[in-house]
C-alpha positions in Angstrom: 44.1 -59.8 -1.8 46.2 -56.7 -1.9 45.0 -53.2 -2.2 44.1 -52.3 -5.8 43.7 -56.0 -6.7 39.9 -56.0 -6.8 38.9 -56.9 -10.3 36.9 -54.6 -12.5 33.9 -56.7 -12.2 34.2 -56.6 -8.5 33.8 -52.9 -8.5 30.8 -53.3 -10.7 29.2 -55.8 -8.4 29.7 -53.4 -5.4 28.0 -50.7 -7.5 25.1 -53.0 -8.3 24.8 -53.8 -4.7 24.4 -50.2 -3.7 21.9 -49.6 -6.5 20.0 -52.8 -5.4 19.9 -51.6 -1.8 18.7 -48.1 -2.9 15.9 -49.5 -5.0 14.8 -51.7 -2.1 14.5 -48.8 0.1 13.3 -46.4 -2.6 10.0 -45.6 -0.9 11.9 -43.8 1.8 13.1 -41.4 -0.7 9.6 -40.4 -2.0 8.2 -37.1 -0.6 5.0 -38.9 0.5 7.2 -41.0 2.9 8.8 -38.0 4.5 5.9 -36.6 6.7 5.2 -38.2 8.8 8.0 -40.6 9.2 6.9 -43.4 11.5 9.1 -45.7 13.6 9.0 -48.4 11.0 10.4 -45.9 8.5 13.1 -44.8 10.8 14.3 -48.4 11.4 14.4 -49.0 7.7 16.5 -45.9 7.2 18.9 -47.0 9.8 19.1 -50.4 8.1 19.7 -48.9 4.7 22.7 -46.9 5.8 24.0 -49.7 7.9 24.1 -51.8 4.8 25.7 -48.9 2.8 28.5 -48.4 5.4 29.1 -52.1 5.8 29.6 -52.4 2.0 32.0 -49.4 2.3 34.1 -51.0 4.9 34.2 -54.3 3.0 35.1 -52.6 -0.4 37.4 -49.6 0.3 40.5 -51.5 1.4 40.5 -53.5 -1.9 40.0 -50.6 -4.3 42.6 -48.6 -6.1 42.6 -44.8 -5.5 40.5 -44.0 -8.6 37.9 -46.6 -7.7 37.7 -45.2 -4.2 37.1 -41.7 -5.5 34.3 -42.9 -7.8 32.8 -45.0 -5.1 32.9 -42.4 -2.3 31.5 -39.7 -4.5 28.6 -42.0 -5.3 28.0 -42.7 -1.6 28.2 -38.9 -0.9 25.5 -38.3 -3.5 23.3 -41.1 -2.1 23.6 -39.5 1.4 22.7 -36.1 -0.1 19.6 -37.6 -1.7 18.5 -39.1 1.6 19.0 -36.0 3.7 17.0 -33.7 1.4 15.7 -30.6 3.1 12.2 -31.9 3.0 13.1 -34.2 5.9 13.8 -31.4 8.3 11.8 -28.7 10.1 13.0 -25.3 10.9 14.5 -22.2 9.3 16.8 -22.4 6.3 19.8 -22.1 8.6 18.4 -24.7 11.0 17.7 -27.2 8.2 21.2 -26.6 6.7 22.9 -27.4 10.0 20.8 -30.5 10.6 21.5 -31.8 7.1 25.2 -31.1 7.7 25.3 -32.8 11.0 23.8 -36.0 9.4 26.0 -35.8 6.4 29.2 -35.6 8.5 28.1 -38.4 10.8 27.4 -40.7 7.8 30.6 -39.7 5.9 32.6 -40.3 9.0 31.9 -44.0 8.5 33.5 -43.8 5.0 36.6 -42.0 6.4 36.9 -44.8 9.0 36.6 -47.4 6.3 39.4 -45.8 4.3 41.6 -46.0 7.4 41.2 -49.7 7.4 43.1 -50.0 4.2 46.4 -48.9 5.7 47.3 -52.4 6.9 49.1 -51.7 10.2 49.7 -47.9 9.6 46.3 -46.8 11.0 47.9 -44.8 13.9 50.5 -43.3 11.6 48.1 -42.0 8.9 44.6 -42.4 10.3 42.4 -39.8 8.5 39.8 -40.3 11.2 41.9 -39.5 14.2 43.7 -36.6 12.3 40.5 -35.1 11.1 38.8 -35.2 14.5 41.7 -33.5 16.1 42.0 -30.8 13.3 38.2 -30.1 13.9 38.8 -29.6 17.6 41.8 -27.4 17.1 40.1 -25.4 14.4 37.1 -24.7 16.6 39.3 -23.7 19.5 41.1 -21.3 17.3 37.9 -20.0 15.7 36.3 -19.4 19.1 39.5 -17.5 20.2 39.4 -15.4 17.0 35.8 -14.6 17.5 36.6 -13.0 20.8 38.9 -10.7 18.9 35.9 -9.1 17.1 37.0 -10.4 13.7 33.5 -11.1 12.4 33.6 -14.8 13.0 30.1 -16.0 13.9 28.6 -19.1 15.4 27.6 -20.2 11.9 31.1 -20.0 10.7 32.4 -22.1 13.6 30.0 -24.9 13.0 30.9 -24.9 9.3 34.6 -25.0 10.2 33.9 -27.8 12.6 32.2 -29.9 9.9 34.8 -28.9 7.3 37.6 -30.0 9.7 36.2 -33.5 10.0 35.7 -33.8 6.2 38.8 -31.9 5.1 41.0 -34.9 4.2 38.4 -37.0 2.6 40.1 -36.4 -0.8 43.1 -38.5 0.4 41.2 -41.5 -0.8 42.8 -40.8 -4.2 46.4 -41.0 -2.8 48.0 -44.4 -3.0 48.5 -46.0 0.4 52.2 -46.5 -0.3 52.7 -42.7 -0.3 50.5 -42.0 2.7 52.4 -44.6 4.8 55.9 -43.8 3.5 58.6 -42.9 6.1 60.8 -40.0 5.0 60.4 -37.2 2.6 58.2 -37.5 -0.5 59.7 -37.2 -3.9 58.4 -34.4 -6.3 56.5 -37.1 -8.1 54.9 -38.4 -5.0 53.9 -34.9 -3.9 52.2 -34.4 -7.3 50.0 -37.3 -6.4 49.2 -35.8 -3.0 48.4 -32.2 -3.9 45.1 -32.9 -5.7 43.6 -34.3 -2.6 42.3 -31.0 -1.3 40.4 -30.2 -4.5 39.2 -33.8 -4.8 37.9 -33.6 -1.2 36.0 -30.4 -2.1 34.5 -32.1 -5.1 33.2 -35.0 -3.1 31.7 -32.6 -0.5 30.3 -30.4 -3.2 28.6 -33.5 -4.7 26.4 -33.4 -1.7 25.5 -29.8 -2.1 27.6 -28.3 0.7 29.2 -25.4 -1.1 30.7 -23.5 1.9 32.0 -26.6 3.6 33.6 -27.7 0.3 35.4 -24.3 0.0 36.8 -24.5 3.5 38.0 -28.1 3.1 39.5 -27.4 -0.4 41.5 -24.5 1.1 43.2 -26.3 4.0 46.6 -26.2 2.3 46.6 -22.6 1.3 49.1 -20.1 2.6 49.2 -16.3 3.1 52.4 -16.2 1.0 50.7 -17.9 -1.9 52.9 -20.9 -1.9 50.3 -23.5 -0.8 47.8 -25.5 -3.0 45.7 -25.5 -4.9 47.6 -22.9 -7.0 44.5 -20.9 -7.7 42.1 -21.2 -4.6 40.0 -18.4 -6.0 38.6 -20.8 -8.6 37.0 -22.8 -5.7 35.5 -19.6 -4.3 38.1 -18.9 -1.8 38.6 -15.4 -0.7 42.3 -15.3 0.2 41.9 -12.0 2.1 39.4 -13.6 4.5 41.0 -14.7 7.8 38.5 -17.5 8.3 40.0 -19.6 5.4 43.3 -19.8 7.2 41.9 -21.4 10.4 41.9 -25.0 9.1 45.4 -24.7 7.6 46.7 -23.6 11.0 44.9 -26.5 12.7 46.0 -29.0 10.1 49.7 -28.1 10.3 49.6 -28.0 14.2 48.0 -31.4 14.4 50.3 -33.0 11.9 53.6 -31.9 13.5 52.5 -32.8 17.0 51.1 -36.3 16.2 53.1 -37.5 13.3 56.5 -36.1 12.3 58.2 -32.7 11.9 60.8 -32.5 9.2 60.8 -36.3 9.2 61.9 -36.6 12.8 59.9 -37.1 16.1 56.6 -35.3 16.6 56.9 -31.9 18.4 55.4 -31.0 21.8 52.6 -28.5 21.5 54.9 -25.8 22.8 57.5 -26.5 20.2 54.8 -26.5 17.6 53.8 -23.0 18.6 57.4 -21.9 18.3 57.2 -23.2 14.7 54.0 -21.4 14.1 55.6 -18.1 15.2 58.3 -18.7 12.7 55.7 -19.4 10.0 53.6 -16.3 10.6 53.0 -14.5 7.4 54.4 -17.4 5.4 52.5 -20.7 6.0 50.2 -19.3 8.6 48.1 -16.1 9.0 50.0 -13.8 11.3 46.8 -12.6 13.2 45.8 -16.1 13.9 49.3 -16.8 15.2 49.1 -13.8 17.4 45.8 -15.0 18.8 47.0 -18.5 19.4 50.0 -17.3 21.3 48.0 -14.8 23.3 45.3 -17.2 24.3 47.2 -20.4 24.3 44.2 -22.0 22.7 46.1 -24.5 20.6 48.2 -25.8 23.3 45.3 -26.1 25.7 43.1 -27.9 23.1 46.0 -30.3 22.3 46.2 -31.3 26.0 42.5 -31.7 26.2 42.5 -34.0 23.2 45.3 -36.2 24.6 44.0 -36.2 28.2 40.7 -37.6 26.8 42.4 -40.3 24.7 
């Protein structure tokens, strides 16, 4: 069976299976089951999400992009239902971070499942590998920027880390033939790619993570206004805030050092920094470029990532 060939009733049966699993584990979602949560309850929760993720891995490779979007949004909402704030102890900030940590870990399985649909192109277009690397690069840049007294807090850095891992989840709407294409995309193909940032933000927002959705949705914006979405302010993006340009820098740097630059071979990290300097004030925020050059944080993190691989 080829991608997109799954019949309409197949999608329905997958949805029915998720609903059936949710109903079977329904007591776990009741407030009375939350405190205390005994060992038996923890085992049941683990089994529930194991079933969900196994279904995801089985289903996604055979879904068309629209079906993937609908399915992943439903899974995102299920996860949000499960990780309600009632389950966690601590301050509002602590509860948010614990919920976010669990959501990212669970959605990571969805991202990995989507990677399995690329049929031999996993290394070339792996959203999982790319997203992990982007998160590491973004955190490195955010930490360096924080040392420059730009008002970047520990909270910001953790939100940026999570948003980096989730930022490309919207690419589930992009046909595999486009993501795996060698060479320059046509205008029509780019028109299919551009909505992925907003779609990813919508999926993350479906779980109630507004700030994370904003950062993820803005990962293709540019200081010169030539990025996308065209009107990021509609997603709550403050385009005068340097923090929203951290993920775009990390995303570009990772892409041109691991995949291709101008449809040729990947660049070395040092070559990528030369490109970054050329793009200062255009594709990249000039202050972030200055910080990356002075601290060498992007090059250093690139080597740390690849040395650990």
